[in-house]
N, C-alpha and C positions, 0 to 999 in steps of 0.2 A: 107255766109248767113248773111243777115241783121237782125236786131233785131226789135221787135215790137215797134211802135212809134206812137205818137200823134203829128201831125204837122198842120201848117196853110198853106193853098193854096189860090190862088185868088178866088176859088169857095167856100171856107169855111174850116171848120175843117175836118181832115181826120185821121181816126183811122186805122192803118195797123197792123194786127195781122199776124206775119210771121210764116209760117208753116215749118216743117222739118220732113222728114221721115214718111209720111202718107200713108194710104191705100185708094185706089180708085177702082171703078169697072174695070178699066183697069190694075190693079195691083199696086204694090208699086211705089210711086213717091217720089223723093227727096224733092220737094217743091210743093205740090198739091195746086191748086187754087180752093176755094170753093164758094166765093161770092165777088162781087164788086158792091156796091150800097150805099144806105142811110138807116140809122135807123130812123124810123118815130117818135120815142119818145127819143131823144138823152139824155136828163137829166136822165130819168128813166133807160135807157139802161146803161149809165155810172155808175149809182148808183148800179144797180143790178150786173154789171160786177165786181165792187169793192167788193160787198158782197161775190161773188164766190171766189175772190182772198183773201179776209179776212179769209174765212174758211180754204183755203189752207195754210195760214200763221199762223194759230192758233193751239195751243196745249192746249185744254180745260182742260184735266185732268192733275193735277200737272203742272200748266203753267210754261213754260220756253221758251226762245227764239227759234224760228223755222225758217228754211229756207223757202223762197218763192218757191213754186212748181208750175209747169205748169198745168193749167186747160186742160182737154181733150176736144177737139172740134169735134163734129160729124155733118156733113152736110147731111140732109136727103131728099134733093130734094125740100122741101117746108119750111124748118126751119133749124136753127142752134141750137145745144145743147152744152152748156159749162158746164163741170162737174169738181168737185174737192172734195177731202177728206181733213179733218183736219189732222194735223201732228200726233195726237193721233188716227186717223182713226175711230173716233166715230161719226163724222158728215159728211154726204154726201150732197153737195150742187149741184143743177142743175138749170141752166137758160135756158129756152126754148124760143128762139126768133122765134116767129111764123110768118106765111106769112104776116099778117097785120102789123107786126113790121118791115118789110123789104121792101125797095123800090129800085129796081135795076135789074140787070140781074138775070138769073135763078140761084137758089142755086144748087151747085154741090152735089156730093155724096162722102163720105169718112170720115176718122177719122185721126186726128193728135193731137198734143198738143202744146199749145203756152203759153208763160210765160207773166205774167203781172208784169213787173219790177217796182221798186220804183219810178223812174222818170215818168213812164207812169201812175202809181197810183196817183201821185200828180197832173198830168195833167187832169186825168179823174175826180178827186175830184173838179176841178174848173169849170167843165161843168155845165151850167145852162141855163134857158130860153128855147126859141124855135129855137135857131140857128141850122141849119142843121148840121148833123154829118155824114161824109162819112166813110164807113167801107169797108175795104178790108181784106179778109182772104186768105192769100197766094197769090203768092208764096213768099217765103223768110221769114210768120207768121201772126200775127194780127197787123194791122197798123191803126192808127187813126191820124187825123190832127185837131189841134185847133189853136187858136191865140197864145198859149204859146210855140209853137215850135214843133219839131219832136222828138219822143223818140223811141228808138229801144231796143229790148230784144233778148237774146239768149235762145235756147231750152235746157232743162235738161232731163235726162232719167226718165221714169215712175217708181216710187217706187214699189217694190214687194208687199208692204202692200196694195197699191191702187188696184193692180190686184186682190188680194184676197178680198178686200173690194167690188169691183164691183160685184164679184160672189155672196157674201152674201147679199149685199144691194138689189139686184133684187129679191132674194128669200123672204126677209123680206117685201119689199114693196108690193109684190104680195099678201101678207096675210093681208094687211090693207084695211079698207073700210072708206068711208066718215062718220065722226061722227058729224061734226058741220061746219056751214058756218057763218062767222061773218063779220061785217064791219071792214075796216082798223082801224077806230078810236077805236072800241072795242078791236081789237087785240093789238093796241098800249097801251091801258090801262092795259091789262093783262100782257104784257111784262114789263111795268113800275113797276108792283107789284112784279116782280120776284127778288130774291136776286142777287146781283152783285158778280161775282167771285173775289177772292182775290189770291194773290200769294201763300198764304199758303193753302187755301182750294180748289181752283180750282172749277171744275163743279161737286160738290158732292151732291147738294141739289135736292131732288125729291119732286115734287108737283103734285097735281091732280086738274083737273078742271071738272066740271059737266056741260055738254051742257044743256042749258035751253032756248028754242026758238032760237033767234039770239044773245045770250050772252053766256059767259062761267062763271060759278060761281066757284070761287076758293075754294079749300079744302086742308086740311093739311094731310089727310090720305085717303087711298083707300076706295071705296064704290061701290056697284053695279051700273054700268052705267057710272062711272067716267073714264076720260081719263088721263093716266099717262103722266107726263112731266119729264122723267128721266134726271138728270143732267140739270135741266131747264135753268141754266145760258147759256147753249149752244144755246138757241134760240135767244139770244140777237143780233146775227148777222143779224137777220131779221129786226131790228128796222130801219136801215138806208133807207130801201126801202118803208116803209109804207106810207110815204107822197105822194108817186106816186101810191099806190095801191088802188083798189076799194073794194075788198073783200079778206078775208083770209079763206081758207078751211083747216080743221083739219082732219087728217086721223089717225086711230088707229085700233087695232084688234076689232073684233065683241065684243060687251059687253056681259059679263057673267051674268047670273041670279042666285041669291042665296037668300034664305029666312032667312039665319042666317048671319046677317051683321057682328056680332062680329067675327065669325069664318072666314068670308071672309076677313076682315080687317087684321087679324093676319097672313094671308098668303102673300108670296112674289108675288106681282102683278106688278112688274116693267116690263113694256112692251115698245116696240119701238113706236115712234110717228113721223108724218110728218106734217109740216105746209107749205102751198102753198099760195103764194101771187099772186093775179091776177093783172098784170101791163098792161099798154097800149101795146097790141100786143105781150105780153110776159107773162111767168109764172116763178116765182122763188120758188123752193122747197127746204126745209131743212129737211132731214131725220136723226133722232137721233137713235143711237144704244140703246138697252134695258138698258144698264148700262153705266154710264159715265166712269167707270174704264175699260170698255172693248170696243175695237174697233170692227168694222164689220169684220175685217180680221180673227177673232178667233171665230166667232159664230157657225160655223159648220153646217149651214143649208143645205149645198149642199152635205154633206157626204152620206146621205141615197141614193140619186139618183146616186152618183158615185159608190156606193157599189152594186147596183142592176144589174150592167152590162149594163146600158142604153147607154154606150158609143158606142155600136154597131149600134145604131140608129142615132148617132150624125152626121156621115158623110153624111147620106142620107138627113137629115134636113139641114145641112150646105150648101149643094149644091143648095138647093132651096131658101135660104135666098137672098133677093134682098135688095138694098139700099132704102127701103121704110120707111116712117116715122112711120108706124105701122106694126106689124107682126100679121097676121090673123091666129090663131091656126087652125080654121076650114079649111081654104084654104090649109095650110101646111099638114093637116091630109089627105085631099082629094088627094093632089099631091103626097104625100109620101106613101100612103096606110097604114099609121100607125094610131092607135087609138089616139084621142086627148090627153089622159093621157100620152101616150108614147111620143108624140110630146112635151108636156110641160116638161117632164123629160129630153128629149134631149136638150131642150132650156136651162134648168138649167145647164146641163153639159157644153154646149157651153158657158154659162155665166162664167165658171171658167177660160176661156181664155179672158174674157172681151168682148165677142162678143154680149152679150145680156144685155139690160137694161129694166126697167119696168117704164112706165109712169102712175102714179096714176090717173091723170085727165082723161086720155083716156082709162084707164083700159086695157092697151095693152102693149105688149113687143115691143121693137125697136132694130134695128141692130146697133151695134157699133163694129168696127173691130180694134183689137189691134194685134201687131205682136207677138202673143203667141199661142202655140198650145194647144188645149183642152187636148191632151194626157199628157201634162206636169203637169196636176192638181195634180197627185199623189205626185210629188216631193214637192208640196207646202202644203201637208196635212199629217203631221206625223201620225195622227190617222188612216188614210186610209192605209198608208204603214204598220203600226203595225198590222192592221187587216189582210192584205194580208199575212204577215209573219206568223201569227197564222194559217191561212188556209193552207199555204204551208207546215208548220211543222206538220200538222195533229193534231193540238191542239184544235180542236173543235168537240165535240160529242153532237149531238142533239138527244133527246129522247122525242118525243111528244111535250109537252109545256115547257120542260126544256132543257137547254143546259149547258154543262160544258166546259169552255173555259180556256185554259192554261194547265200546267202540274204540277202534284204533289201538293205541298203546294201553288203554284202560280195560281191554278185554281179558277175561279170565276163562280158563278151560274147566268145564264141569264134566266129570266122567260118570257115566251111568252104568252101574254094575247089577247084574241079575235082573235087569229091567226095572229096578226100583231104587236100590241104594245109590246114593250119589256122593261125590266128593268134589272139592274145588281147589283151585290153586291160589285163592286169595289169602290174605293175612289172617282173617277171622277164622277160616277153616284150619289153617296151619296152627293157630293158637289153641283152639278148642276141640278140633277133630269131631265136630258134631255134638260135643258134650253140653253145649248150651243151645241146642236147636240148630237148624240150618242157617246158612248165610243167605243174604238176599239174592245171590246168583243162583244158588240151588233152588230157592223158592221160585224165582222167575222161570227157571227151566221147568219146574214141575207145573207151573201155571200154563206155559205154552204147550207142553205135552198133553195136559188135560183138555185144553181147547181143541187140539187136533183130534183127540179121541172123541170128543163130543160132536165134532163136525162130521164124523164118519157116518 
């Protein structure tokens, strides 16, 4: 297999991204081919591609040297998506090269991963002006040609943390809403005001901004309506693309309302955030985990859905997934005969094998296929395994709105509120209060309640 390269041909520069071991509608392929044509905004595309590669090579929390890892590339018929996670797994970057950004043959369908190696990074950094840039994605990876020569890269395995990160990132992203839209100049001013990471501190600083018209007013503490920037130094990777951007959109959870500002500010309000830069024919999105010290891989947002037994619906939904740029939940519901809520839960379960992502701009899921089975999710979630062990051992006793989980002095009390919300007396719950997903005792309680309901 050849490596990714940027080379010069009589027709101009050519970027070849070599593929290896990808999935297509016709099955697994050793070197799938997804696209062969031109990028309509070469300088912007090269800069955005470097930003995705920068995230993959960065360890924002407690910075240390990190290996370059392969972005995952998904071809969706009318677009190319390139995704990566930081080495600490706390930042998810995605570049969507949309139809207006591509000029060439039809975009294929499938998923693979390609590496952006150091020589290729240097060549991409030199791209400027309006000279055409030819792009070929497979076979052999991602290949580009410029006046500086041809550069090739080899493929590396997908890290386990990335797989878990894909599952959690789509759950978190689906819970965000647009909170502000600002100009690229305004975004650059906000980023310039953020602290710079140091070797000692890393990305530890949390800031807040308050949307006000088409501006963001900085704040040093939380307040009603403010947007959190957790580990705000992690947003600096966006700086390099802003000279090509028109606008930047900020996504965060729905604002909470409170009449007691002092009480509100004293609570832990660190939340995830996403910044999306609109580029010519492209979008670059950075999604930050709720805490700089925690990667997406440990957030636990998928555990409730895995515990409910929704896996029985996943095969039915998986059979209906097509290589479309957007997944229509209503259509899947009609085709599968499942309620929309069950379809969304099944998509979450499929996300544990990397098959599902979420596009904030289009408010829709999309299909991404990686060579992992959804049934293997349990092996990657120790809390889920622990919960199943408790159920198997008969260590869960539910009595109305209370449940005792465990045996003898190791039993914990789970309280069930409003018939659904639960809390626990264990140390995990005391530390995170559900902020990193449920503890194994809550999961076990949910499993037992579901089994009783199914038996009725």
